[in-house]
N, C-alpha and C positions, 0 to 999 in steps of 0.2 A: 504493499500499500504506499503510495507517495506521501511525503511529508505535506501537511497542510500549508497554505499559503496565509500569512498573517499581514493583514493590511493595517499599517501603522496610523493611517488617517482616521480609522474609526475609534481611536482611543485618545484622541487630543481634542482640546477645546472644551465645550461646555460638558460633554459626558464625562470627562475626566473627573470632575468633582464627586460624582456618584461613586466611583471606584475608590477614590481618596477617602471619601467619607466612610465607606465600609472599613477600610484600613484603620483609620484613626478611631472611629467610634465603636468598633467592636473590641477595643481594649476593655476589660472587664469593669474597671472603675468607671468609665464613660458610658459604657453600654447600660449599667445599672443606675445611671444617673446619681453616683454616689457624692459627687462633687458638682459645683456650678460650672457650666460650660459657657464661654464667651466666644461665639463665632465672629467671622469677619473682622478680626483684628488684623488690619493691613500692616501696621508697623508697631505701634504701642498702645496699650490700654492703660490709662491713668485712673486709679480708684482713690477717692477722697475718703480718709478715715477722720471722723470727727469726734472730739471729746469735749463734753460741757463741763463747765466749772461753776459751782455756787448758783446752780440754776433756780433752786427754791429758797426763798429767804422770807423772813417775817414781813407781814403786810404793814404798810403805812400809807400815807396819802400822796406820796411822790412816786415819780418814775426815775429809777436809778439804774442805768445799764452798766455802770462801772463795776459792780460787785459780781456780775455774772459774765460768763465769756464762753466762747466757741473756739477751740484750738483745731485747726485742720492740718493733717498731715497727708502725705501722698505716697502711694505705693504704685509702681509701675510694673505692668505685666508686658514683657517684650518676648514675643514668640521667637524661637531659634529657627532659622532656615535649615532645612534638612533635605536629604536627597537619597535616591536609590539609583545606583548605576550598576546594573547586573547584566552579565553576559552568560548565556547558558546554551548548551547544545540542544538544538530541538529534538535530536534523535534520542537523546537519554530520557527526556521528560515525556515524549510522545508515547513511549512504551507504557509509562504508568497511566497516562490518560486513556490509552486504549483498554487497558485491563480494567480501569474503573468503568468505563462505558460498557463493558461486558458484564458488569454486575459485581465485580470483586472490590467494592468500595465501602468504606465505613461512612462516607458522607451521605447524608439524607437527600440532598440534592446536588448534583454536579453540573456545572456549567457545560452546555452542549458543544460549545466551541473550544477548540484547543487554546486559543488566545485568551478566552475567559479563565480556563483552567490555570494557565501561567500566572495571570494576575491574582487570582484567588490564593495561589500558593505564596506569592510575594506578599499579598496584603496580610496574610496571617503572621508572617514574620514581622511586618511593620507594626501590626497591632500588639504584638508581645513586646517589642522594642519600646513602643509609646507607653505602655504599662509599666515597664520597668523604669523608665525615665521619670515618669510622673512621681513616683514615690523614692526612688534611690539614685536617680540621675545625678551627675555632676558635670559641669561645663567641660567639655572635651569632644573628641571625635564622635559623631553620631549621637550625642546627648544634649540634654538640657538640665539645668539645676532643678532637681525634684524637691519634693516637700521635706525630705530628711535633710537635705542641704540647707535649704532656706530656714527651717525650724531651728536647726543647730547653730545657725549664725545670727539669729534674732534674739536680742537680749531681753525682749518683752515676753517672749514665750515662757510659759511655766514648764521647767524641766523636772522630770523625775528619773532618778538613776535606776536604771534597770538591772536585771540579772539573767542568768540562764533560766527561762521558764519551763516548768515542768507541771504535770498534772497535780502534784501535791502543793505547789505554791502559786499557781495561776490565779486563783481567786483572790488571795492576799495581794498579789501584784496588781491586778485589776482594780482592787479597792484603793490602793494607793493612788492610782491615776485619777479616779473619781473624787477622792478626797483632796487632791490637790487643785481641783478645777474652780474657776471663777463661780461663786454661788449663783451669779446672775444668769449663767448658761445652763444650769442644771434645770431639767424641766423644759427646756425648749424643744419644740417638736422635731426639729431637724438635727438635734444633737446626736452625733454618731461616734461610736468607739472603733477606730480603724485598727485592725490587728494583722499581725503577720500570720502566714500559714501555720507556723509552728505553735504560736499562742492559740490559735483557734482550735487546733487538734488537741492541745493540752486542756482547753476548757471543756471540750466535748467529752474528753476522757474523764476529767474530774468530775463532770455531772453524771457519769456513768458509774461512779462509786469509787473512783481512785483518790478523791480528796477526803481528808480526815473529818471534814465537817459535814459531808454529805450523806455517809451512810454506805455500807457495803453493797446495797443493791441499787444505788443510784436514784436518778429521777423516776418517779412513779413506779419504783421497785422493778425497773426494766433492765437494769445493769447497762451493759455497753450497747444494747439494742434500742436504747431510748431515742437516739438521733436518726432521723430518716431524711436529712438534707434540708430541713426547713430553717427558717429565720432563727437567729441567735439574739438574746438580749442578756444585759447585765445590769441589775438594779433599775430595770426599766429603760435602760438606754440600747438602742439598737447597735448591734454589732455588724460590722462590715469587714470581710476578709479581703484585704488589700494584697493582691497577688504579687505587686512589685514591691512590697515592703519587706526589708531585710528581717531576718530572724530575731526574736526577742525584741521587737520594736512595736510601738503602738502610737496612735495619735487620737486625742479626744477632742473633737471640734464640730461646729455646726457645718453642715453641707454648704450653707449659704456664706461660710467664712473661708472656703477653699475654692480656688478658681483655676480652670484650665482654659487657655486661649489658643485659638488657632486662626489662620486666614483661610479656613476651609472653603469658604464660597467666594474668595476673590479671585481676580484673573491671574495671579501669580501661580496657582497650582497647575500641575501638569502631570499627566499620566500618558505614557507612550509604550506600545509594544512594537518593536521594529523587527522585521524579518530581514536578515542580512543576505539572504540567498540572491536577491536581485541586485545587490550593491557590490558584494565581493565575492559571490559564488560559494559562501561557506553555508553550513547549516546552523549557524549561530542565530540566537534570538536575544535582543537587547531589550531590557525593561528599564524605563526611566520614570521615576516618581519624584515630584518636587512638591514639599508642603512645609507649613510651619507649625510649631507647637511649643508650648510653655506653660508653666504653672506660676501661681502667686498666692500669698495668703492675705487675709484682710487685717483683722485685730489680733495682734500676736498674744496679748494678754488673756484672750478667750480661748486659747488653744494650750492643751498640755502634751508635752512630746516625751514619751517614754523610750529611753534608749540606754 
């Protein structure tokens, strides 16, 4: 069977944004809407952080604005320009696509065109890289500063010294995080405890009977079978498993206080699949993706960082 011809013009321009959207927004944190998303950030997004002082005072007959004040500070979200420049041999990937088309695939739905298949494979890698950068990224090749980097460098953030989390201490460690929180954010509807994978597993195991204060049979006397993949909470606070967050780390914050920015819908985005056979006679396929992504926090004093 001859190799398929891939037309590069089908994947440039307006339609490119749809593929790029799939790559970025399928990162688990973004897909779940676990943080606030700011699209169409062409260059920078400035966020004003306001703090009132002496707002309420004893009543009298006069108007005196000198005792009350509003201090505005600014935080800037600057998405980093990123790209994918990939060259693969069409012959190698084509065999996988043919096998999948014959029914030997774990995917629920497979793009019927080989070109779509190539992009779906690349998009999955971009999504994972985006997820990792959101939480653990540091400025450098192919990355942007993630929340761990930003929170560690923000003196206004409430820091809690962490340890190696196990099923025997995870409840106490989570309790330290909540106890350190600004009382004003406790009870907020969008308050979320973002935890690493290993902390989530330790918590599930603890509630299965492995914590000293739970009881040998765990939640509802079901032991380790109590958890079936549903939502987790701690003291009424929703837990979100942040796949890109490093082991033994956690963040307590409102969703509305954590931001992801991207120029997803602007004209600087570009996705192309280029078949090189008509250009240089090779069986190579080049995939080009260009996009921007970055994160920023809002009010640091309302965030607890456990690390």
